[in-house]
VMD Tcl script that draws the C-alpha trace (Angstrom):
set ca {
  {-109.90 100.85 121.54}
  {-112.84 101.43 123.81}
  {-112.64 102.05 127.58}
  {-113.15 98.33 128.29}
  {-109.95 97.54 126.34}
  {-111.69 95.47 123.69}
  {-110.50 95.52 120.12}
  {-112.86 97.25 117.66}
  {-115.55 94.91 116.39}
  {-115.32 92.56 119.37}
  {-118.42 92.01 121.43}
  {-118.35 91.46 125.18}
  {-118.25 87.85 126.37}
  {-121.63 86.23 126.97}
  {-122.76 85.89 130.58}
  {-121.91 82.56 132.14}
  {-124.78 80.14 132.41}
  {-125.00 76.78 134.14}
  {-124.13 73.90 131.85}
  {-124.95 70.23 132.13}
  {-126.86 70.55 135.37}
  {-124.15 72.40 137.28}
  {-125.17 74.90 139.89}
  {-123.65 77.83 138.00}
  {-120.91 78.34 140.57}
  {-117.69 78.92 138.65}
  {-114.27 79.51 140.08}
  {-113.01 82.81 138.77}
  {-109.33 82.75 137.83}
  {-107.60 86.09 138.10}
  {-104.75 86.70 135.70}
  {-102.42 89.58 136.37}
  {-101.07 91.59 133.47}
  {-98.84 93.79 135.61}
  {-96.36 93.00 138.37}
  {-97.88 92.38 141.77}
  {-96.64 91.36 145.19}
  {-98.04 88.47 147.15}
  {-97.79 84.76 147.71}
  {-101.20 83.89 146.27}
  {-100.29 83.15 142.68}
  {-99.95 80.37 140.12}
  {-96.43 79.52 138.94}
  {-95.80 76.95 136.19}
  {-98.41 74.40 137.33}
  {-102.13 74.64 138.04}
  {-102.72 75.12 141.75}
  {-99.03 75.63 142.58}
  {-98.04 77.19 144.93}
  {-101.63 78.10 145.82}
  {-102.09 80.04 149.04}
  {-99.45 78.29 151.14}
  {-96.50 80.44 152.21}
  {-94.24 77.38 152.41}
  {-95.10 76.30 148.88}
  {-94.54 79.88 147.63}
  {-91.05 79.86 149.16}
  {-90.41 76.44 147.60}
  {-91.53 77.83 144.22}
  {-89.12 80.76 144.59}
  {-86.25 78.39 145.45}
  {-87.19 76.21 142.46}
  {-87.13 79.18 140.06}
  {-83.81 80.37 141.53}
  {-82.24 76.92 140.99}
  {-83.61 76.72 137.43}
  {-82.00 80.07 136.59}
  {-78.66 78.97 138.11}
  {-78.83 75.74 136.07}
  {-79.42 77.73 132.87}
  {-76.23 79.70 133.58}
  {-74.30 76.54 134.45}
  {-75.32 74.89 131.18}
  {-74.36 78.07 129.33}
  {-70.85 78.06 130.81}
  {-69.96 74.41 131.44}
  {-67.46 72.23 129.65}
  {-68.77 68.64 129.54}
  {-67.47 67.57 126.12}
  {-63.85 66.52 126.51}
  {-61.28 67.37 123.83}
  {-60.78 64.46 121.45}
  {-64.37 63.22 121.76}
  {-65.86 61.73 118.59}
  {-67.56 64.52 116.60}
  {-70.87 62.67 116.39}
  {-70.94 61.97 120.13}
  {-69.85 65.53 120.92}
  {-72.55 66.91 118.63}
  {-75.23 64.76 120.24}
  {-74.12 65.82 123.73}
  {-74.15 69.48 122.69}
  {-77.61 69.14 121.12}
  {-78.97 67.48 124.26}
  {-77.37 70.15 126.48}
  {-78.85 72.86 124.26}
  {-82.33 71.32 124.47}
  {-82.13 71.08 128.26}
  {-80.84 74.66 128.56}
  {-83.61 76.02 126.33}
  {-86.25 74.02 128.20}
  {-85.06 75.32 131.57}
  {-84.83 78.88 130.26}
  {-88.40 78.67 128.95}
  {-89.57 77.39 132.34}
  {-87.95 80.40 134.01}
  {-89.58 82.66 131.42}
  {-93.00 81.10 132.01}
  {-92.58 81.51 135.76}
  {-91.74 85.19 135.29}
  {-94.88 85.50 133.19}
  {-96.86 84.93 136.39}
  {-96.08 88.66 136.89}
  {-95.24 88.00 140.52}
  {-92.58 90.42 141.75}
  {-90.92 87.81 143.96}
  {-90.60 85.37 141.07}
  {-89.07 88.07 138.88}
  {-86.52 88.97 141.56}
  {-85.43 85.37 142.24}
  {-85.19 84.60 138.50}
  {-82.87 87.56 137.97}
  {-80.96 86.72 141.17}
  {-80.55 83.11 139.99}
  {-79.11 84.26 136.67}
  {-76.85 86.71 138.53}
  {-75.52 84.08 140.95}
  {-75.16 81.50 138.18}
  {-73.21 83.90 136.00}
  {-71.11 85.06 138.95}
  {-70.13 81.48 139.77}
  {-69.86 79.94 136.29}
  {-69.37 82.79 133.82}
  {-67.42 85.57 135.48}
  {-63.73 85.67 136.35}
  {-64.42 85.75 140.09}
  {-63.68 82.04 140.58}
  {-61.22 81.55 137.71}
  {-57.47 81.54 138.30}
  {-56.33 82.89 134.94}
  {-57.72 84.99 132.14}
  {-58.39 82.93 129.03}
  {-57.40 84.33 125.63}
  {-60.36 85.56 123.56}
  {-59.84 82.94 120.82}
  {-60.06 79.99 123.23}
  {-63.36 78.07 123.15}
  {-64.29 77.92 126.80}
  {-67.78 76.43 126.71}
  {-69.68 73.67 124.94}
  {-72.68 75.83 123.98}
  {-72.81 79.21 122.28}
  {-74.25 82.11 124.26}
  {-78.02 82.43 124.37}
  {-79.42 85.10 122.09}
  {-81.55 87.70 123.80}
}
mol new
graphics top color blue
foreach p $ca { graphics top sphere $p radius 0.5 }
foreach p [lrange $ca 0 end-1] q [lrange $ca 1 end] { graphics top cylinder $p $q radius 0.2 }
display resetview
């Protein structure tokens, strides 16, 4: 690879030129490829949280809650014993789809490479596991053969 980090055989991008009568002023979007600190970032949605400190804090809380929800769905028991197999299967499939969707949203948020987002995502998984998956809030130890949860563990 050359010093500009282009693959061999790739030419540099052409210079930007005005198109369709525009004045040539283009907003330059900066994309980080390493962790950085700061509130000025894009997380999940275009323009969000922007440059507002309050919206950045809201984004961090949102990511934290998503991570806790992923852990809750991974360790909850919503299908009651004796439920019709078809109904139980549909509930489990829906729960799995929601869990995967939320987990992907957390992953996409972490891909903003913002250090604060990374920390709250990990903290959300930690708190969620502490509350729903660990023995801290359980009265008794369950035998290893007992099916405790509706969904299998996520594969990492």
